[in-house]
Backbone bond lengths (Angstrom), bond angles and torsions (degrees), N, CA, C in turn:
res aa  C-N    CA-C-N  psi(-1)  N-CA   C-N-CA  omega(-1)  CA-C   N-CA-C  phi
1 M - - - 1.443 - - 1.525 108.54 -
2 L 1.310 116.26 123.06 1.460 121.47 178.19 1.526 109.32 -79.38
3 I 1.310 115.59 124.81 1.460 120.76 178.87 1.520 107.65 -118.54
4 T 1.317 116.03 114.06 1.460 120.78 -179.58 1.523 110.35 -74.20
5 H 1.322 114.93 165.48 1.459 120.85 -178.05 1.526 111.89 -56.77
6 D 1.323 117.56 -46.45 1.463 119.43 -177.53 1.523 111.80 -66.88
7 T 1.341 116.91 -35.08 1.462 119.62 176.88 1.521 110.21 -67.80
8 R 1.312 116.78 -40.85 1.475 120.12 178.71 1.521 110.42 -63.47
9 C 1.317 117.87 -41.73 1.463 120.88 177.49 1.534 110.65 -62.16
10 A 1.341 116.53 -42.43 1.461 120.53 178.78 1.524 110.92 -64.82
11 L 1.337 117.57 -39.35 1.468 120.94 177.73 1.524 110.68 -63.42
12 D 1.332 116.81 -45.84 1.467 120.41 178.08 1.531 110.26 -60.13
13 T 1.314 116.33 -40.25 1.458 120.88 -179.24 1.519 111.35 -66.10
14 V 1.333 117.30 -46.75 1.473 119.41 -178.29 1.522 111.07 -65.82
15 V 1.314 118.04 -38.98 1.471 120.61 177.67 1.525 109.61 -63.27
16 D 1.314 117.01 -47.37 1.465 119.94 179.59 1.529 111.23 -63.48
17 L 1.337 116.79 -37.40 1.464 120.21 178.55 1.529 110.49 -64.59
18 V 1.319 117.49 -49.26 1.467 120.87 179.29 1.524 110.19 -58.83
19 N 1.316 116.92 -37.58 1.458 120.56 -177.73 1.523 114.06 -76.92
20 T 1.335 117.58 -3.19 1.470 119.16 173.18 1.523 111.23 -81.17
21 A 1.320 117.29 -14.34 1.470 120.46 -179.22 1.523 109.84 -71.25
22 P 1.318 117.41 139.16 1.461 119.25 176.08 1.532 110.01 -63.87
23 E 1.337 116.78 138.64 1.464 120.14 -179.09 1.521 111.63 -74.65
24 D 1.332 117.40 -24.66 1.463 121.96 176.83 1.525 108.45 -156.45
25 E 1.330 116.08 -175.62 1.474 120.78 -175.79 1.523 113.25 -65.19
26 T 1.330 117.03 -22.30 1.463 119.89 -176.41 1.529 112.86 -92.58
27 A 1.326 117.08 -15.67 1.466 121.18 -177.54 1.527 110.29 -79.01
28 P 1.315 116.91 148.84 1.467 119.79 179.96 1.530 112.02 -73.72
29 E 1.301 115.80 151.01 1.462 123.25 175.69 1.525 108.02 -74.99
30 G 1.326 116.85 127.68 1.459 121.32 -179.74 1.518 113.90 -75.79
31 L 1.325 116.75 -19.91 1.468 121.98 174.62 1.530 107.30 -122.33
32 P 1.334 116.99 73.12 1.458 119.46 -172.59 1.528 115.08 -74.40
33 D 1.339 116.71 -22.45 1.456 118.40 -174.44 1.530 110.34 -157.16
34 V 1.311 115.28 176.55 1.470 121.40 -178.04 1.532 111.89 -61.41
35 P 1.336 120.17 -42.82 1.465 118.54 177.00 1.539 112.93 -59.36
36 A 1.318 116.94 -35.62 1.471 119.69 177.91 1.531 110.39 -66.30
37 L 1.327 117.08 -39.18 1.466 120.38 176.22 1.524 110.35 -64.94
38 A 1.323 117.17 -43.30 1.464 120.73 178.40 1.524 110.72 -60.26
39 E 1.330 116.89 -39.84 1.463 120.93 177.73 1.530 111.02 -66.46
40 F 1.329 116.58 -41.14 1.469 120.84 177.65 1.532 109.85 -59.35
41 V 1.318 116.76 -47.17 1.472 122.02 179.48 1.524 110.22 -60.52
42 R 1.318 116.97 -44.47 1.466 121.82 -179.90 1.534 111.05 -65.94
43 N 1.321 117.24 -46.66 1.467 121.18 -178.27 1.521 112.70 -63.96
44 H 1.314 117.07 -30.43 1.463 121.00 -179.02 1.528 112.28 -98.24
45 E 1.318 115.51 7.76 1.464 122.40 176.60 1.529 111.70 49.28
46 V 1.336 115.31 45.81 1.461 120.93 176.47 1.522 106.61 -72.74
47 S 1.324 116.18 114.56 1.464 120.55 -172.74 1.523 112.34 -81.62
48 D 1.313 115.03 160.58 1.470 123.25 175.67 1.527 113.47 58.89
49 V 1.310 117.23 36.38 1.465 121.00 176.46 1.517 107.29 -114.35
50 G 1.308 115.72 125.51 1.457 120.26 177.93 1.513 110.47 -83.64
51 V 1.303 115.45 -146.77 1.460 121.64 179.12 1.528 107.83 -73.28
52 V 1.329 115.92 131.32 1.467 119.97 179.98 1.522 110.52 -90.85
53 S 1.331 115.50 154.13 1.463 121.62 -175.56 1.521 110.56 -127.64
54 S 1.317 115.87 178.65 1.461 119.96 176.79 1.525 110.80 -66.01
55 A 1.329 117.94 -30.98 1.467 120.82 175.36 1.531 110.09 -64.94
56 D 1.336 116.27 -39.84 1.470 120.02 175.99 1.526 110.66 -62.19
57 L 1.318 116.79 -42.34 1.460 120.75 -179.70 1.529 110.42 -59.61
58 S 1.311 117.48 -46.79 1.468 120.96 178.78 1.518 111.27 -62.07
59 A 1.323 116.15 -43.30 1.467 120.48 -179.24 1.534 111.27 -66.26
60 V 1.321 117.84 -40.00 1.462 121.10 179.35 1.531 109.89 -66.88
61 R 1.318 117.73 -39.55 1.462 119.44 176.64 1.535 110.91 -62.14
62 A 1.325 117.42 -37.72 1.471 120.65 178.43 1.531 110.29 -66.97
63 V 1.323 117.02 -41.56 1.466 120.93 177.59 1.528 109.48 -65.10
64 R 1.310 116.80 -38.71 1.466 121.62 178.17 1.525 110.39 -57.58
65 A 1.315 117.30 -43.45 1.464 121.14 179.07 1.526 110.81 -63.36
66 R 1.327 116.64 -36.73 1.469 119.74 178.29 1.522 110.93 -69.06
67 F 1.324 117.35 -37.56 1.472 120.19 175.29 1.528 110.47 -64.91
68 A 1.322 117.14 -40.84 1.463 120.37 178.88 1.525 110.34 -59.65
69 A 1.318 116.73 -37.86 1.469 120.42 178.28 1.530 111.10 -64.14
70 I 1.316 117.25 -34.02 1.470 120.69 178.05 1.528 109.53 -65.99
71 F 1.319 117.60 -42.71 1.471 120.75 178.09 1.525 111.38 -65.03
72 A 1.317 117.47 -24.14 1.467 121.74 -179.93 1.534 112.59 -95.48
73 A 1.324 117.68 -1.38 1.470 120.86 -176.66 1.526 110.43 -59.84
74 P 1.332 117.17 135.43 1.467 120.11 -176.30 1.529 114.79 -76.09
75 D 1.337 116.57 -17.98 1.468 118.78 -177.88 1.529 109.71 -158.16
76 A 1.327 115.22 173.57 1.466 121.55 -176.35 1.528 111.54 -63.40
77 R 1.325 117.78 -40.37 1.468 120.39 -178.82 1.527 110.85 -62.37
78 S 1.317 116.50 -42.50 1.466 120.40 178.01 1.524 110.96 -64.99
79 A 1.343 116.30 -45.70 1.469 120.54 178.54 1.520 110.47 -60.31
80 A 1.333 116.45 -43.76 1.468 120.67 -179.67 1.524 111.15 -61.23
81 G 1.312 116.72 -43.10 1.462 119.85 179.06 1.518 111.74 -61.72
82 L 1.324 116.23 -44.33 1.464 120.59 179.26 1.528 111.43 -64.44
83 I 1.323 115.82 -42.35 1.470 119.79 179.26 1.524 110.18 -65.66
84 N 1.320 117.41 -43.91 1.468 120.56 179.11 1.524 111.33 -57.54
85 E 1.326 117.05 -45.62 1.467 120.65 178.53 1.522 111.17 -62.13
86 L 1.319 115.70 -42.20 1.462 120.61 -177.64 1.522 112.21 -64.52
87 V 1.330 117.14 -50.45 1.468 119.22 -176.83 1.526 111.61 -73.03
88 A 1.327 117.78 -29.87 1.472 119.51 177.02 1.527 110.53 -66.74
89 A 1.313 116.49 -40.52 1.463 120.51 179.53 1.524 111.43 -66.81
90 A 1.331 116.88 -23.74 1.470 121.17 -178.65 1.528 112.49 -86.99
91 S 1.319 117.56 0.31 1.474 121.47 -179.25 1.525 111.17 52.35
92 T 1.313 116.21 60.44 1.460 120.25 -178.06 1.520 111.13 -61.05
93 T 1.309 113.93 140.10 1.459 122.69 179.53 1.522 107.88 -139.00
94 P 1.340 118.05 85.82 1.474 119.25 -177.12 1.526 112.14 -61.05
95 R 1.328 115.25 137.52 1.464 120.29 175.40 1.517 109.30 -155.12
96 L 1.308 115.69 146.77 1.466 121.89 177.49 1.516 109.77 -81.66
97 T 1.322 115.06 142.26 1.459 119.75 178.82 1.525 109.38 -150.90
98 D 1.301 116.12 154.00 1.468 122.23 172.36 1.520 107.27 -137.17
99 H 1.291 116.21 105.45 1.461 120.77 -175.84 1.522 110.35 -139.14
100 D 1.308 114.51 164.34 1.466 122.22 174.65 1.530 113.58 51.66
101 G 1.324 117.04 33.64 1.456 121.05 177.23 1.515 115.23 82.81
102 Y 1.336 117.94 4.25 1.460 121.29 178.87 1.522 109.27 -97.27
103 D 1.325 115.49 144.36 1.452 119.99 176.46 1.523 110.32 -67.05
104 W 1.307 115.74 -176.74 1.455 121.75 -178.68 1.523 110.71 -57.24
105 H 1.301 114.09 133.77 1.463 121.73 175.96 1.527 108.24 -153.10
106 V 1.309 116.66 171.49 1.460 121.07 -175.56 1.523 110.08 -104.66
107 H 1.332 115.07 132.52 1.460 121.79 167.81 1.521 105.47 -107.02
108 Y 1.311 116.13 140.45 1.459 120.48 -177.09 1.517 113.47 -106.93
109 Y 1.316 117.33 -12.98 1.457 119.88 -178.97 1.520 110.51 -80.77
110 A 1.319 116.27 151.27 1.461 121.29 177.68 1.530 109.01 -74.34
111 P 1.328 117.57 140.78 1.470 119.34 176.71 1.527 110.29 -55.93
112 G 1.313 115.72 134.80 1.458 121.11 179.50 1.518 113.95 81.66
113 S 1.318 117.63 6.72 1.466 119.48 -179.02 1.526 110.71 -73.01
114 S 1.310 114.98 162.60 1.470 120.55 178.63 1.524 109.57 -68.90
115 V 1.317 115.76 164.70 1.460 119.78 178.73 1.531 110.23 -63.50
116 A 1.322 118.10 -35.32 1.472 120.68 178.56 1.524 110.50 -65.35
117 D 1.336 117.56 -44.51 1.466 120.29 178.28 1.525 110.89 -66.87
118 H 1.313 116.36 -36.53 1.463 121.00 176.86 1.529 109.93 -59.51
119 L 1.320 116.75 -49.66 1.464 121.11 179.67 1.522 111.02 -65.02
120 A 1.327 116.92 -42.73 1.464 120.51 -179.92 1.518 110.88 -60.55
121 A 1.324 117.02 -43.74 1.464 120.69 -177.55 1.522 111.98 -69.73
122 D 1.321 117.69 -57.27 1.464 120.49 -175.35 1.529 112.72 -68.97
123 C 1.322 116.86 -46.71 1.463 119.49 -179.67 1.529 110.83 -71.71
124 G 1.318 116.81 -36.63 1.460 119.99 176.87 1.516 111.98 -61.67
125 M 1.314 117.29 -40.81 1.467 120.09 178.71 1.528 110.73 -69.24
126 A 1.315 117.69 -34.86 1.474 119.74 176.51 1.531 109.96 -61.60
127 L 1.323 116.95 -41.70 1.460 120.39 177.18 1.526 110.60 -68.76
128 A 1.330 116.74 -34.85 1.469 120.78 178.91 1.525 110.92 -60.73
129 F 1.319 117.51 -37.31 1.467 120.21 179.37 1.528 111.08 -59.57
130 F 1.328 116.78 -34.70 1.467 119.88 178.81 1.528 111.23 -69.18
131 V 1.316 116.74 -39.35 1.468 119.88 178.12 1.524 109.88 -66.78
132 V 1.324 117.28 -44.19 1.468 121.88 179.32 1.525 110.78 -59.41
133 A 1.325 116.63 -38.51 1.461 121.24 -178.76 1.534 112.38 -81.82
134 G 1.336 117.25 1.50 1.458 119.73 -178.06 1.512 112.88 71.37
135 E 1.324 116.51 26.08 1.470 121.81 -174.97 1.525 112.41 -115.44
136 E 1.332 118.04 22.86 1.468 120.29 -176.98 1.523 112.84 -61.41
137 E 1.345 117.76 -22.30 1.464 119.14 178.74 1.524 111.81 -67.95
138 R 1.322 116.89 -10.11 1.470 120.58 176.55 1.532 111.51 -77.33
139 L 1.317 117.72 -13.48 1.462 122.13 177.05 1.524 106.26 -86.65
140 R 1.309 116.95 103.43 1.458 120.92 -167.19 1.516 113.17 -128.69
141 R 1.329 112.40 170.50 1.461 123.09 170.54 1.520 107.23 -117.59
142 C 1.312 115.96 146.45 1.463 122.15 -179.76 1.529 109.62 -57.15
143 E 1.328 116.51 138.06 1.459 121.81 -179.66 1.525 113.53 -88.15
144 A 1.310 117.55 -1.91 1.469 119.11 175.64 1.526 107.97 -64.71
145 P 1.333 118.06 135.95 1.461 120.27 -174.67 1.527 114.50 -61.01
146 D 1.314 117.73 -27.19 1.464 120.60 -178.31 1.529 112.98 -104.99
147 C 1.330 116.30 18.93 1.467 120.74 -178.42 1.522 108.87 -141.87
148 R 1.304 116.62 135.37 1.461 121.01 177.17 1.530 110.59 -127.81
149 R 1.325 117.17 26.54 1.467 120.52 -178.60 1.519 110.41 -64.18
150 A 1.318 115.18 144.06 1.463 121.90 177.74 1.521 109.69 -81.38
151 F 1.327 115.52 152.68 1.458 121.19 171.02 1.515 108.64 -159.46
152 V 1.325 115.37 163.00 1.459 121.81 174.82 1.521 106.41 -108.96
153 D 1.328 115.81 120.83 1.459 121.45 -179.11 1.524 108.60 -79.28
154 L 1.314 116.23 104.24 1.458 120.97 179.01 1.526 111.67 -102.76
155 S 1.338 116.22 14.31 1.458 119.12 178.08 1.530 109.34 -68.29
156 R 1.284 115.42 152.53 1.459 121.31 -176.52 1.527 112.37 -59.03
157 N 1.326 116.94 -41.33 1.460 120.03 -175.41 1.538 113.83 -104.90
158 R 1.308 116.33 17.98 1.466 122.14 177.19 1.537 112.54 56.50
159 S 1.318 117.17 40.74 1.459 120.81 -172.82 1.527 114.85 -107.88
160 R 1.301 117.68 -0.80 1.464 119.69 -177.77 1.529 109.58 -67.26
161 R 1.322 116.25 132.77 1.461 121.13 -176.53 1.526 113.26 -117.04
162 Y 1.323 116.26 -18.50 1.456 119.97 -173.78 1.526 110.59 -123.05
163 C 1.337 114.89 151.87 1.463 119.12 179.82 1.525 110.86 -62.76
164 D 1.315 116.07 -32.62 1.456 120.87 179.43 1.520 107.95 -149.41
165 S 1.304 116.64 117.24 1.463 120.07 -177.29 1.523 111.96 -67.27
166 R 1.335 117.31 -23.01 1.465 119.90 -179.44 1.518 112.46 -78.69
167 T 1.314 117.95 -21.57 1.466 119.47 178.99 1.524 109.77 -110.39
168 C 1.319 117.26 -77.84 1.467 120.05 -176.31 1.526 112.20 -60.29
169 G 1.302 117.87 -49.32 1.461 120.62 -178.74 1.506 112.30 -62.83
170 N 1.310 117.24 -46.72 1.454 121.10 -179.49 1.531 111.01 -64.59
171 R 1.315 117.07 -42.88 1.456 121.13 -179.82 1.531 110.81 -59.16
172 L 1.326 117.53 -43.03 1.466 120.69 179.75 1.521 112.01 -70.47
173 H 1.322 116.64 -37.96 1.460 119.24 177.94 1.529 111.35 -65.68
174 V 1.318 117.02 -40.46 1.464 120.75 177.97 1.530 109.94 -65.28
175 A 1.333 117.37 -42.66 1.467 120.41 178.87 1.529 111.08 -62.37
176 A 1.320 117.14 -40.97 1.472 120.96 178.72 1.526 109.91 -65.80
177 Y 1.318 116.62 -41.27 1.466 120.60 178.56 1.531 110.43 -61.60
178 R 1.319 116.31 -46.38 1.469 119.85 -179.88 1.519 111.23 -63.59
179 A 1.319 117.05 -38.16 1.466 120.58 178.04 1.532 110.71 -64.26
180 R 1.321 117.07 -41.46 1.472 120.62 177.92 1.529 110.56 -64.64
181 R 1.317 116.51 -42.65 1.469 120.91 -179.82 1.530 110.17 -64.19
182 K 1.313 116.12 -42.06 1.458 120.24 -179.92 1.526 110.40 -64.66
183 E 1.323 116.30 -42.04 1.463 121.11 178.72 1.533 110.96 -65.42
184 A 1.319 116.50 -39.10 1.463 121.28 -178.47 1.542 111.66 -67.62
185 T 1.334 116.70 -34.24 1.464 120.28 -178.92 1.526 111.61 -85.87
186 G 1.331 116.60 -9.51 1.454 122.87 172.94 1.435 113.84 75.72
């Protein structure tokens, strides 16, 4: 599956956005306030976004929940329905652009749209490409029992199981190794 630069940026953004949500009532909010949202927008180089407000923060959190539902969708039809609702609500307006040193690419958000609509349109279309390609199973949640972070499996054979092999994957492999060693020594 060919993934263009703008699609890859949108995928990274949507994964990071979904992962800002608290995993439970005791976990901290990853987007606790307007400055945190402004930093998220800046760090992900979300273009054409002015000053963000508390209304933007609420709207982005609502869009985040809709993206999380897409990652939890049980099948392609469900994911497609959720994506269709999301991008339709964002009033997508595809247009070609070349800015900030990047070659021609497509933006799907309407000029002057809110940051939530911008994310819904561009990130929603990036997820739509996976459904169209029959690759929606690549939109995953970490299989570590104490982690539910979202990620996009871009491995060649669709075998990635953990959000980060250096943390979650390694931790589980070490625990399994220690359990085997303990069992072997009786």
